[in-house]
N, C-alpha and C positions, 0 to 999 in steps of 0.2 A: 512691693517687696519689703523684706526686713531691713535692708540697708537704710533707706531714708526714714522708715518708721521708727526704728530704735537705735541703730548704730550711728546715725548721722543727724539725730534730732536735737534741736535746741531745748526741747522739753525733756523732763524726766519721763522714763517709760517703765511701767511694770508690765512685763511680757509673760504670758502664760504659754508655755510650749506643751502641747498635748497631742494625743493620738486617739483614734477610736477604740483601741484595745486597752486603754488605761483602766486599771481597776477602780479608780476613783474619778468621778466626773466633777472636776473643779469649776467648770464653766458657769453653772448657776450662781455659785458663790462669787466668782469673779465679776459677773454682771452686777450683782448687788454692790460690790466694792467700786466698780466703775461708776455707778450712779452716785455714790458718795463723793467722788472726785470730779463729777461732770462739770461743776462750776469753775474748776481750776484749769485754765488752759495750759499751764506750765507743767502739768502732770497728765500723762496719757496712760490708759490701761488698754492693753491689746492682747490678742491671742493669735497663735499660729498652729495649724494642724500639720504635724510633720509627715503625715501620710500623703499630703497634697502639696507640700512645699519643702524645698531644700533649705537647710540651715547652713550658715557659714561654718566652715570647718573649725574656726577658732572657738566656737561655743562648746564643742565637744561634750555634749550631754550624755550622761550614762543612763538616764532613765527619764521617763515622762510619767506624770506631768511634772513640769518644772516651772518655778516662778523666778524670773530674772529681773533685776532692777538695774536700769541704765541711767546714769546721771547725765543730764543734758549739758552740763558744764565741763564734762571730761572728754578727752579725745576719743574718737571712734575706736581706737586700738585698746582702750582701757577695758579690763575684764569687768563684766557685770557682777553685781552682788547676787548671790544665790539665796533667795528667800524660800526655797522649796520646803524647808523643815518647819516653817512657821505654821502653827496648828490652828489658829483662830483668826477671825476677821479683826478683832481688837488688836491682837499681836501684830498682824500684818500692817494695820494702820500705824502702830508704834514704830515698826521698822521703816516704813516709808517716810514718816515724819522725821525720824532720826537720820536718815540717809539722803533726804531730798536736798536739791541745790537751792530750794526756795527757803529763804530765811526771813 
């Protein structure tokens, strides 16, 4: 479930929340991004399909797809950073590097 994967993880997590009816399929690009981070165990890249899984109410997403970043060194109650507006892989990499708990 999402709780241990992202909300209670010691690792940073970039989570893609998506649905089959999304106008944009972000999963292929997310898979490329995940391969770039595969060597780093303190950063995980994950996805969740909202048509098959329930989300915690506290996430309150207005639309999908959404890219949420959870820092592993913050409490589970902390709000994730919303990277949904990031337009390119390079910009996403910059955002993750800027906000990661890995220093």
